[in-house]
VMD Tcl script that draws the C-alpha trace (Angstrom):
set ca {
  {0.06 0.29 0.31}
  {1.26 3.67 -0.87}
  {-0.41 6.48 1.22}
  {0.46 9.99 -0.98}
  {-0.03 13.88 0.38}
  {-1.38 15.73 -1.69}
  {-3.76 18.28 -3.92}
  {-6.54 15.87 -5.89}
  {-6.35 17.95 -8.65}
  {-3.26 16.92 -9.21}
  {-2.32 12.99 -8.62}
  {0.64 13.31 -11.26}
  {1.77 9.97 -8.71}
  {-1.23 8.03 -9.54}
  {-1.47 6.24 -13.24}
  {-4.21 6.46 -15.61}
  {-7.14 3.80 -14.94}
  {-5.72 2.61 -11.73}
  {-7.73 2.83 -9.46}
  {-10.66 0.71 -8.69}
  {-13.19 3.33 -5.86}
  {-12.44 6.86 -5.27}
  {-14.01 8.07 -2.17}
  {-13.46 12.06 -1.37}
  {-14.95 14.33 1.25}
  {-14.21 17.71 0.02}
  {-13.87 20.93 1.72}
  {-17.60 22.11 2.58}
  {-18.24 25.08 0.59}
  {-19.92 26.85 4.13}
  {-16.23 26.13 5.67}
  {-14.44 29.39 4.87}
  {-12.76 28.63 9.42}
  {-10.85 25.84 8.12}
  {-9.94 27.15 4.26}
  {-10.17 30.90 3.84}
  {-8.63 31.53 0.82}
  {-9.92 28.13 -0.75}
  {-12.56 29.47 -3.04}
  {-13.73 33.01 -2.80}
  {-17.01 32.55 -4.42}
  {-19.14 29.90 -5.26}
  {-18.34 29.73 -9.05}
  {-14.42 28.81 -7.40}
  {-16.22 26.07 -5.51}
  {-17.95 24.57 -8.29}
  {-13.98 24.82 -10.37}
  {-12.34 23.56 -7.83}
  {-14.25 20.46 -7.42}
  {-14.65 20.44 -11.36}
  {-10.91 20.11 -11.18}
  {-10.77 17.40 -9.24}
  {-13.12 15.23 -11.02}
  {-10.83 15.54 -14.07}
  {-8.56 13.85 -12.41}
  {-10.64 11.05 -10.59}
  {-12.21 10.49 -14.48}
  {-8.96 10.18 -15.13}
  {-7.30 7.53 -12.79}
  {-10.40 5.52 -12.22}
  {-10.93 2.51 -13.90}
  {-13.34 1.74 -16.37}
  {-15.86 1.57 -14.86}
  {-15.41 2.22 -12.03}
  {-16.89 4.48 -8.95}
  {-16.66 8.11 -7.32}
  {-18.41 8.55 -3.91}
  {-17.69 12.22 -3.52}
  {-19.49 13.26 -0.05}
  {-21.24 16.44 -0.62}
  {-24.20 18.60 0.51}
  {-26.65 20.96 -0.42}
  {-25.38 23.77 1.90}
  {-27.63 27.30 3.54}
  {-24.82 30.14 3.61}
  {-25.94 33.77 5.07}
  {-29.63 32.95 3.71}
  {-28.93 31.72 0.82}
  {-28.91 27.69 -0.58}
  {-26.17 26.84 -2.99}
  {-26.95 23.64 -5.31}
  {-24.14 21.74 -4.65}
  {-25.18 18.78 -5.06}
  {-26.93 19.07 -8.47}
  {-24.80 21.32 -9.44}
  {-21.80 18.78 -8.74}
  {-23.92 16.19 -11.03}
  {-24.52 19.12 -13.63}
}
mol new
graphics top color blue
foreach p $ca { graphics top sphere $p radius 0.5 }
foreach p [lrange $ca 0 end-1] q [lrange $ca 1 end] { graphics top cylinder $p $q radius 0.2 }
display resetview
């Protein structure tokens, strides 16, 4: 087994089509106290998830599964449809 610490937007250490399952829990959009400069806007947050998704697709074996643990978030009274936007 090999453990790699890094950014899942760039998994250069992982070969194409070499992973059987991906389970990820990205930072939640309403967690700026943990990641104050990671996603300054909702659009930036979705872009981050899209970058991760592209890299996950690259490393997954054909026909295998990726699981993203996300939820819709309400921030300052505004509901962000993260699940629907991620699927889209």
